[in-house]
C-alpha positions in Angstrom: 148.1 96.2 78.2 146.9 99.7 79.2 149.0 102.8 78.5 148.8 105.9 80.7 149.4 109.0 78.7 151.1 111.0 81.6 151.9 110.9 85.2 152.1 113.6 87.9 153.7 113.4 91.3 152.3 115.1 94.5 154.0 115.4 97.8 151.7 113.1 99.7 148.8 110.6 99.1 146.2 112.0 96.7 142.8 112.2 98.5 140.7 114.5 96.2 140.5 115.3 92.5 138.1 117.8 91.0 137.6 120.1 88.0 138.3 123.8 88.1 137.1 126.7 85.9 140.4 126.7 84.0 142.2 123.5 85.1 142.1 120.6 87.5 142.4 120.6 91.3 144.2 118.0 93.5 144.5 117.8 97.3 146.9 115.6 99.1 146.6 114.3 102.7 149.0 117.0 104.0 146.6 119.8 103.1 148.5 120.8 100.0 146.3 122.2 97.2 147.4 121.8 93.6 146.0 123.3 90.4 147.2 122.2 86.9 146.3 123.5 83.5 143.5 121.6 81.7 146.2 119.9 79.6 147.8 118.6 82.9 151.2 119.7 81.7 152.0 122.4 84.3 151.2 123.3 87.9 149.5 126.7 88.2 149.2 126.5 92.0 151.0 124.5 94.7 150.7 125.4 98.3 150.1 123.7 101.7 147.4 125.3 103.9 148.8 123.9 107.2 152.1 122.7 108.5 152.8 120.6 111.6 149.2 119.3 111.5 148.2 115.7 111.7 147.7 114.3 108.1 144.5 112.9 106.8 144.5 109.2 106.2 145.7 108.2 102.7 142.2 107.0 101.8 140.3 109.8 103.6 137.0 111.1 102.1 136.9 114.1 104.3 138.3 116.5 101.6 136.6 117.4 98.3 137.4 120.0 95.6 135.2 121.3 92.8 135.0 124.3 90.6 137.8 126.2 92.5 136.2 125.4 95.9 137.8 123.1 98.4 136.0 121.6 101.4 138.8 120.8 103.9 138.4 120.0 107.6 141.6 119.3 109.6 142.1 115.6 110.5 139.9 114.5 113.4 138.1 117.8 113.5 134.4 118.5 113.7 134.6 121.9 111.8 134.7 121.9 108.0 136.2 124.9 106.2 135.3 126.0 102.7 138.0 127.6 100.7 138.0 129.3 97.3 141.0 129.4 95.0 141.5 132.3 92.7 144.9 133.9 92.4 145.1 133.2 96.2 143.3 131.0 98.7 140.6 132.5 100.8 138.2 131.2 103.5 134.5 131.3 102.4 132.8 129.7 105.3 133.2 127.4 108.3 130.6 124.7 108.8 130.2 123.9 112.5 127.1 121.7 112.9 128.9 118.4 113.5 129.5 117.4 117.1 132.1 114.8 116.1 134.8 114.5 113.4 134.0 115.2 109.7 134.5 112.0 107.8 133.2 112.9 104.3 132.6 116.1 102.3 131.2 116.3 98.8 130.2 119.1 96.4 127.3 118.6 94.1 128.0 118.4 90.4 125.7 121.4 89.6 127.7 123.5 92.2 124.6 124.3 94.3 125.4 122.4 97.4 128.1 121.0 99.6 127.4 118.1 102.0 129.3 116.9 105.0 129.1 113.6 106.9 130.6 112.9 110.3 131.5 110.3 112.8 128.4 111.4 114.6 126.3 109.7 111.9 125.0 113.1 110.7 124.8 114.4 107.1 124.2 118.1 106.5 123.6 119.7 103.1 124.5 123.3 102.8 123.4 125.8 100.2 126.5 127.2 98.5 124.8 130.6 98.1 125.2 131.4 101.8 126.4 128.1 103.4 123.3 127.8 105.5 121.7 124.4 106.1 119.5 123.3 103.2 118.6 119.9 104.5 119.4 117.6 107.5 119.5 113.9 106.7 118.1 111.2 108.9 121.0 110.3 111.2 122.8 107.0 111.3 124.2 105.2 114.4 127.7 104.9 112.9 130.1 107.1 111.0 129.4 108.2 107.4 131.7 106.5 104.9 130.6 108.2 101.6 128.2 110.8 100.1 127.3 111.4 96.5 124.8 113.7 94.7 122.9 113.0 91.6 123.8 115.0 88.5 121.2 117.7 89.1 121.1 117.4 92.9 117.6 115.9 93.0 119.0 113.0 95.1 121.7 112.4 97.6 123.0 109.0 98.6 124.9 108.5 101.8 126.4 105.4 103.3 127.4 104.5 106.9 129.7 102.0 108.5 126.8 99.8 109.8 126.7 99.1 106.8 123.5 100.8 105.6 122.8 103.1 102.6 120.1 105.8 102.2 118.9 107.5 99.0 117.2 110.8 99.9 115.2 113.2 97.7 116.3 116.7 98.5 113.5 118.8 97.0 110.8 116.9 98.9 112.9 115.8 101.9 111.9 112.2 101.5 113.8 109.0 102.1 113.4 107.1 98.8 115.4 104.0 99.7 117.1 102.4 102.7 119.0 99.2 102.2 121.8 97.1 103.8 125.0 96.3 102.1 127.4 93.4 102.6 130.2 95.7 103.9 131.1 99.4 104.2 130.5 101.3 101.0 133.7 103.2 99.9 132.3 105.1 96.9 129.3 105.5 94.8 127.9 107.4 91.7 124.5 107.8 90.1 124.0 106.9 86.4 121.4 106.2 83.8 119.8 109.6 84.1 120.0 109.4 87.9 117.7 106.4 88.0 120.4 104.0 89.3 123.2 104.1 91.9 126.3 102.0 91.6 128.5 101.5 94.7 131.7 99.6 95.6 132.3 97.9 99.0 135.3 97.2 101.1 134.9 93.4 100.6 135.0 93.6 96.8 131.2 93.6 96.2 129.6 95.9 93.6 126.0 96.9 94.0 123.5 98.6 91.8 120.3 100.1 93.2 117.4 100.8 90.8 115.3 103.8 92.0 112.5 102.9 89.5 112.0 99.3 90.6 113.5 99.6 94.2 115.6 96.6 93.5 119.1 96.0 94.7 121.6 93.9 92.7 124.6 93.1 94.9 127.3 90.9 93.4 130.6 89.5 94.9 132.6 90.8 91.9 136.2 91.2 93.1 138.5 89.7 95.7 140.1 92.9 97.0 139.3 96.1 98.9 137.6 98.5 96.5 138.2 102.2 97.1 136.7 104.4 94.4 134.4 104.4 91.3 133.7 106.7 88.4 131.8 106.3 85.1 133.0 105.8 81.6 132.3 108.6 79.2 129.0 107.0 78.0 128.1 105.7 81.5 127.8 102.1 80.3 130.8 101.0 82.4 132.3 101.9 85.7 136.0 102.3 86.4 136.9 100.9 89.8 140.0 101.5 91.9 141.2 99.2 94.6 143.9 98.6 97.3 145.8 96.6 94.6 147.8 97.3 91.5 144.8 96.6 89.3 141.9 98.8 88.2 138.7 97.2 86.9 136.3 98.0 84.1 132.8 96.9 85.2 129.8 96.4 82.9 126.9 98.4 84.4 124.3 96.8 82.2 125.0 93.3 83.6 126.7 94.2 86.9 129.6 92.0 86.0 133.3 92.4 85.6 134.4 93.1 82.0 138.2 93.9 81.9 141.0 94.6 84.4 144.4 96.2 84.0 147.6 96.8 85.9 148.6 100.3 87.1 152.0 101.8 88.0 151.1 101.9 91.7 150.2 99.5 94.5 146.8 101.0 95.0 144.3 103.6 94.0 142.9 106.0 96.6 140.6 108.0 94.3 139.6 107.7 90.6 137.7 110.5 88.8 136.7 111.1 85.1 137.2 114.7 84.2 136.5 116.0 80.6 138.1 113.3 78.4 140.5 111.9 80.9 140.4 109.4 83.8 142.6 110.4 86.7 143.9 107.8 89.2 145.1 109.3 92.5 147.4 107.0 94.5 148.6 106.7 98.1 152.2 107.1 96.9 151.3 110.6 95.7 151.3 109.8 92.0 148.5 110.8 89.6 148.1 108.5 86.6 146.4 110.0 83.6 144.5 107.8 81.2 143.0 108.7 77.9 140.1 106.2 77.3 139.5 107.7 73.8 143.0 107.3 72.5 142.8 106.2 68.8 139.0 106.5 68.9 138.7 107.8 65.3 140.6 104.9 63.8 138.8 102.4 66.0 135.4 103.8 65.0 136.2 103.5 61.3 137.2 99.8 61.8 133.9 99.1 63.8 131.8 100.8 61.1 133.4 98.6 58.5 131.8 95.6 60.3 135.0 93.7 60.9 134.7 92.7 64.5 137.9 90.6 64.6 139.9 93.6 63.3 138.4 95.9 65.8 139.1 93.5 68.6 142.8 93.2 67.6 143.1 97.0 67.1 141.8 97.7 70.6 144.1 95.0 72.2 147.1 96.6 70.5 146.4 100.3 71.0 143.8 100.9 73.7 141.7 98.1 75.3 139.3 100.6 76.8 137.9 101.2 73.3 136.0 98.0 73.8 133.7 99.9 76.2 132.5 102.2 73.4 128.9 101.8 72.3 129.9 101.4 68.6 131.9 98.3 69.5 129.2 96.9 71.8 126.6 97.4 69.1 128.8 95.7 66.5 129.2 92.7 68.8 125.4 92.5 69.4 124.6 92.8 65.7 127.0 90.0 64.8 126.3 87.6 67.7 123.5 85.6 66.0 125.5 85.2 62.7 128.7 84.3 64.6 127.0 81.7 66.8 125.4 80.1 63.7 128.8 79.9 62.1 130.3 78.5 65.2 127.5 76.0 65.5 128.1 74.8 62.0 131.9 74.5 62.7 131.2 72.5 65.8 128.8 70.2 63.9 131.6 69.4 61.5 134.1 68.8 64.4 136.1 72.0 63.8 136.2 73.2 67.4 139.4 75.3 67.2 138.0 77.5 64.4 134.8 77.9 66.3 136.6 79.1 69.4 138.8 81.5 67.4 135.7 82.9 65.6 134.0 83.6 69.0 137.0 85.1 70.7 135.8 88.8 70.6 132.5 87.7 72.3 134.1 85.7 75.1 135.2 88.8 77.1 131.5 89.3 77.9 130.8 86.9 80.7 127.2 86.3 79.7 128.0 85.5 76.1 130.9 83.3 77.3 128.5 81.3 79.4 126.1 80.8 76.5 128.9 79.6 74.2 130.2 77.2 76.9 126.8 75.6 77.1 126.7 75.2 73.3 130.1 73.5 73.4 128.7 71.1 76.0 125.9 70.3 73.6 127.9 69.5 70.5 126.5 66.0 70.0 122.9 67.2 70.4 123.5 70.1 67.9 124.8 67.8 65.3 121.7 65.5 65.7 119.3 68.4 65.6 120.8 69.8 62.4 120.6 66.3 60.9 116.9 66.0 61.7 116.3 69.6 60.4 117.8 68.6 57.0 115.4 65.7 57.0 112.5 68.0 57.8 111.7 65.9 60.9 110.6 69.0 62.9 109.0 67.0 65.7 112.4 65.4 66.5 114.2 68.8 66.2 111.8 70.3 68.9 112.3 67.3 71.1 116.1 67.7 71.0 116.1 71.5 71.5 113.8 71.2 74.5 116.1 68.7 76.1 118.8 71.3 76.9 119.1 75.0 77.8 119.9 77.8 75.4 119.5 75.7 72.2 116.3 77.7 71.5 118.6 80.8 71.0 120.6 79.2 68.2 120.0 80.5 64.7 118.8 77.3 63.1 116.0 77.0 65.7 115.0 80.7 65.5 114.8 80.2 61.7 112.6 77.2 62.3 110.3 79.1 64.6 110.0 81.9 62.0 109.2 79.3 59.4 106.4 77.9 61.6 105.0 81.3 62.2 104.9 82.1 58.4 103.2 78.7 57.7 100.6 79.2 60.5 99.8 82.7 59.3 99.5 81.4 55.7 97.1 78.7 56.9 95.1 81.2 58.9 94.8 83.6 56.0 93.8 80.8 53.7 91.0 79.8 56.0 89.8 83.4 56.4 89.2 83.6 52.7 87.0 80.5 52.7 87.0 78.1 55.6 85.0 75.4 53.8 86.9 75.2 50.5 90.4 75.7 52.0 90.3 73.5 55.1 92.2 70.6 53.5 94.8 73.0 52.1 95.4 74.5 55.5 95.9 71.1 57.0 98.5 70.3 54.4 100.4 73.5 55.2 100.5 72.7 59.0 101.0 68.9 58.7 104.8 69.0 59.4 104.2 70.6 62.8 101.0 68.8 63.7 102.7 66.3 66.1 104.8 68.8 68.0 103.3 69.0 71.5 103.8 72.8 71.9 102.2 73.5 68.5 99.4 70.8 68.3 96.9 72.6 70.5 97.2 75.9 68.6 97.0 74.1 65.2 93.9 71.9 66.1 92.1 74.9 67.6 92.5 76.8 64.3 91.5 73.9 62.0 88.5 72.7 64.1 87.0 76.2 64.5 87.8 77.8 61.1 84.1 78.5 60.5 84.2 81.3 63.0 86.0 83.4 60.4 82.7 83.6 58.5 80.9 84.5 61.7 83.4 87.2 62.6 83.1 88.8 59.1 79.3 89.0 59.4 79.5 90.6 62.8 81.9 93.2 61.6 79.7 94.1 58.7 76.8 94.6 61.1 79.0 96.6 63.5 78.2 94.1 66.3 81.5 94.8 67.9 80.6 93.5 71.3 79.8 90.1 69.9 82.8 90.1 67.6 85.3 90.8 70.5 83.6 88.2 72.7 84.0 85.6 69.9 87.7 86.5 69.5 88.3 86.1 73.2 87.2 82.5 72.8 89.1 81.9 69.5 92.3 83.9 69.7 93.3 83.3 66.1 90.5 85.6 65.0 92.5 88.6 66.4 94.9 88.2 63.5 92.0 88.5 61.0 90.9 91.6 59.0 87.5 91.8 60.6 88.8 92.0 64.1 91.6 94.5 63.2 89.2 96.9 61.5 86.7 96.7 64.4 89.5 97.4 66.9 90.8 100.3 64.9 87.4 102.0 64.8 86.9 101.6 68.6 90.4 102.7 69.3 89.7 106.1 67.6 86.8 106.6 70.0 89.0 105.7 72.9 91.7 108.2 71.8 89.1 111.0 71.7 87.7 110.2 75.1 91.3 110.0 76.5 92.1 113.5 75.3 88.8 114.9 76.7 89.2 113.3 80.1 92.7 114.8 80.7 92.5 118.1 78.8 89.0 119.3 78.0 86.2 120.8 80.1 84.4 117.7 81.2 81.0 119.4 81.2 81.3 120.2 77.5 82.3 116.9 76.0 80.6 113.6 75.2 83.3 111.5 76.9 80.7 109.8 79.2 78.7 108.3 76.4 81.8 107.0 74.6 83.3 105.4 77.6 80.1 103.7 78.8 79.9 102.1 75.3 83.6 101.1 75.3 83.3 99.6 78.7 81.0 96.9 77.2 83.7 95.9 74.7 86.2 93.4 76.2 89.4 94.9 74.7 88.5 98.3 76.1 86.6 97.5 79.3 89.5 98.1 81.8 90.8 101.2 80.0 87.4 102.7 79.7 86.6 102.1 83.4 89.9 103.6 84.3 89.1 106.7 82.3 85.7 107.0 83.9 87.3 106.8 87.3 89.9 109.5 86.5 87.2 111.8 85.1 85.2 111.4 88.3 88.3 112.1 90.4 89.2 115.1 88.3 85.8 116.6 88.9 86.3 116.0 92.6 89.7 117.7 92.8 88.5 120.7 90.8 85.8 121.3 93.5 88.4 120.9 96.3 90.8 123.3 94.7 88.0 125.9 94.3 87.5 125.7 98.1 91.3 125.8 98.8 91.0 122.4 100.4 94.6 121.4 100.1 94.4 118.6 102.7 91.5 117.1 100.8 93.3 117.3 97.5 96.4 115.5 98.8 94.3 112.9 100.5 92.5 112.3 97.3 95.9 112.0 95.4 97.3 109.7 98.1 94.3 107.4 97.9 94.2 107.6 94.1 97.7 108.1 92.6 96.2 108.3 89.1 95.0 111.8 90.0 98.6 113.0 89.8 98.3 112.7 86.0 95.6 115.4 85.7 96.5 118.9 84.8 94.7 120.2 88.0 97.0 118.1 90.2 100.1 119.3 88.3 99.1 122.9 88.8 98.4 122.3 92.5 101.8 120.7 93.0 103.5 123.6 91.2 101.7 126.1 93.4 102.5 124.3 96.7 106.1 123.9 95.6 106.4 127.6 95.1 105.0 128.2 98.6 107.4 125.8 100.2 110.4 127.1 98.2 109.7 130.7 99.3 109.2 129.6 102.9 112.6 127.9 102.9 114.3 131.2 101.8 112.5 133.0 104.6 113.4 130.2 107.1 117.1 131.0 106.5 116.5 134.4 107.9 115.0 133.0 111.1 111.6 134.6 110.4 109.6 131.8 111.9 106.3 133.6 112.3 106.2 134.5 108.6 107.0 130.9 107.6 104.4 129.6 110.0 101.6 131.9 108.6 102.4 131.0 105.0 102.8 127.2 105.6 100.3 126.3 108.4 97.5 125.4 105.9 99.8 122.5 104.8 100.7 121.1 108.2 98.3 118.1 108.1 99.3 116.9 104.6 101.1 113.6 105.0 103.1 113.8 101.7 104.5 117.2 102.6 105.3 116.4 106.2 109.1 115.7 105.7 109.6 118.8 103.7 107.6 121.0 106.1 109.6 119.5 109.1 112.8 120.4 107.4 111.7 124.0 106.7 110.3 124.6 110.2 113.4 123.1 111.8 115.7 125.4 109.8 113.5 128.4 110.7 113.6 127.6 114.4 117.4 127.0 114.4 118.1 130.3 112.7 115.6 132.1 114.9 117.4 130.8 118.0 120.8 131.7 116.4 119.7 135.2 115.6 118.2 135.8 119.0 121.2 134.3 120.8 123.5 136.8 118.9 121.3 139.9 119.5 119.3 139.4 122.7 121.0 136.6 124.7 120.1 138.0 128.1 116.5 138.7 127.3 115.6 135.1 126.4 113.9 132.5 128.6 116.2 129.7 127.5 114.5 127.0 129.5 111.1 127.8 127.8 112.8 128.2 124.4 114.6 124.9 124.6 111.6 123.1 126.1 109.7 124.2 123.0 112.4 122.9 120.7 113.0 119.6 122.5 109.3 118.8 122.6 109.2 118.9 118.8 112.6 117.6 117.7 114.2 116.1 120.8 117.6 117.0 122.2 119.3 116.7 118.8 122.7 117.3 117.5 121.8 120.6 115.8 120.6 122.2 119.0 123.7 121.1 120.9 126.0 122.4 118.2 124.1 125.7 118.0 124.5 126.3 121.8 128.2 126.2 122.1 128.7 127.8 125.5 128.5 125.9 128.8 125.6 127.8 130.3 123.3 127.0 127.4 124.4 123.4 127.3 123.6 123.0 131.0 120.1 124.3 130.3 119.6 121.8 127.5 120.8 118.9 129.7 118.5 120.2 132.5 115.3 119.8 130.4 113.5 116.5 130.4 113.3 115.1 126.9 109.8 114.2 126.0 108.8 114.5 122.3 105.2 114.7 121.4 103.8 111.9 119.3 102.2 114.3 116.9 104.2 117.3 115.9 102.6 120.6 116.8 104.5 123.5 115.3 104.5 126.9 117.1 104.5 130.3 115.6 107.8 131.4 117.3 110.4 129.3 119.1 112.1 131.9 121.2 110.4 132.9 124.4 111.4 136.3 125.9 111.6 136.9 129.7 109.5 140.0 129.6 106.8 138.5 127.4 106.3 134.8 128.0 102.8 134.9 126.5 104.2 135.8 123.1 104.2 132.2 121.8 100.6 131.3 122.5 101.7 128.2 124.3 101.9 127.2 128.0 105.0 125.6 129.5 
């Protein structure tokens, strides 16, 4: 049973919840804005912006609120309005770039951006500093269902009705991932230091996309329409709302359901974690307030005492969400092996009921539950294996264990494996001291395992080639490391011997010195080349030494290119050899280029295209920078046109100007929205759309009637 600590009631369905500087904001579907104190005990503001206006849908994502700002378009309207709430409500900006209805809006967690998505399939990111376009996302063929920023706004993910999802890197204007989902994504959130994205779908599926591995894990987790998702305080679990009277706790480490609880409403429209509370906004206008840390101090003390059953019972009685805490999860993991051993012994004695009671706290974890069920199904085999273990018939124990899954994970078998390793190491050390005198003794040590198929090859190789310990010791004394390492490649057991370890340590010191020099020192002043050529002849270091030789050569090459300001050559070298990115010269180059592009973006907002062009043109042919440059130039051109339209409308050759633009970007949504009068729209429609295969940027987009030669381009 879950207990909600409080409940609020709004006039209409709750569609947005966000933090404020001194409280919490709520917005309902009838454009009413509410602000409560941080304690959620009183309303500080309660006012509807519009009356007699069509309401938003009860599950609408078009409205968002954060840090005293509200993004609120009217229902079925293409214009989004940004409001700020102080002691009164004021309009900050109107965002007019969509040509169809706004379906989603979202502020970034770091308060730098606001993004809107529309039924036109477009997503725009605006800089909150001046509400000018910061980035234009690749369009989708269907309406946008959800948008989310990463914690520091490095990434933005957006989802469309197709259903497709895109993860986009804002600072470089790159699409990092594009993947299909099983149904429309209703909500999503980044987690694990923004390296993963969890999303919930209309059909009950939960997906996790890993940005490091580019892998998608999509699971049919629930049998209902999921609506919203937020993270637990430690981000190990997700809280998921649905069109049902249940909310779900989902394990993000396994992408599996963990717990579920009833709520005092028939559905959840939005769920958000703010400070130490989880807030459930519902279509009936109620806001349910949950404290996931209730009784946390007492629970933590119980967990630290090591009594798992007591902690389990305490959470069940007082606050089941305490089971999501790391201290509880760590306790379960630390006691699993011991508990499964005890349960195995109980099962072997036929005491099944006590075994199940002992394992009860573990069985809420679906993976551990599956493992325990497999053990229950293997009761007879476990009893037989333990009997043979007591008789020291290890060959029979291995045969039984290998006949079924998961028995290798049981404590008695792990102990047997550790025992074998100790015996093998003892036999090896005995032979290393004197292979001739101690051969018989080593055989006796390993005799109990000699007939086990998975051990026999290893044992026979050690016993039949023990004389090589003497050879290895002699090679080490003579510092013939090449021959020593070659011998150890043939006889792996030598790698655990003292001679090999000492030789490896000596060579590894040489490698560490060369590693430091290759990445940090003046290559002309160090002896890295001699060291690496020697190490390349030694088998454990061959690949590493050759890699360093290659990096040193590439570093020398990029140093020459930077001296010549050959940026295109530098980036081509880094594209062909990604390892160059690890050098300090590459890092300094990237920092310098980033500074150039960042300054150009600021200038682009002013519509000063010629200045941007002159600063950025040397980077035009660099493939890696192409998306970012395209974004900057497009922004510059759009604001150049907007400025000229406002100041010199009648002096502009609109046919030539729009021909320039359409040749580069096509007759896109941004141009159409910018030209909001019928005369300009008719000009746009008159021009034949023919984009060039290779983008050729021009110094200025606007062509003036009295000076058509100004743009250095013929039309």
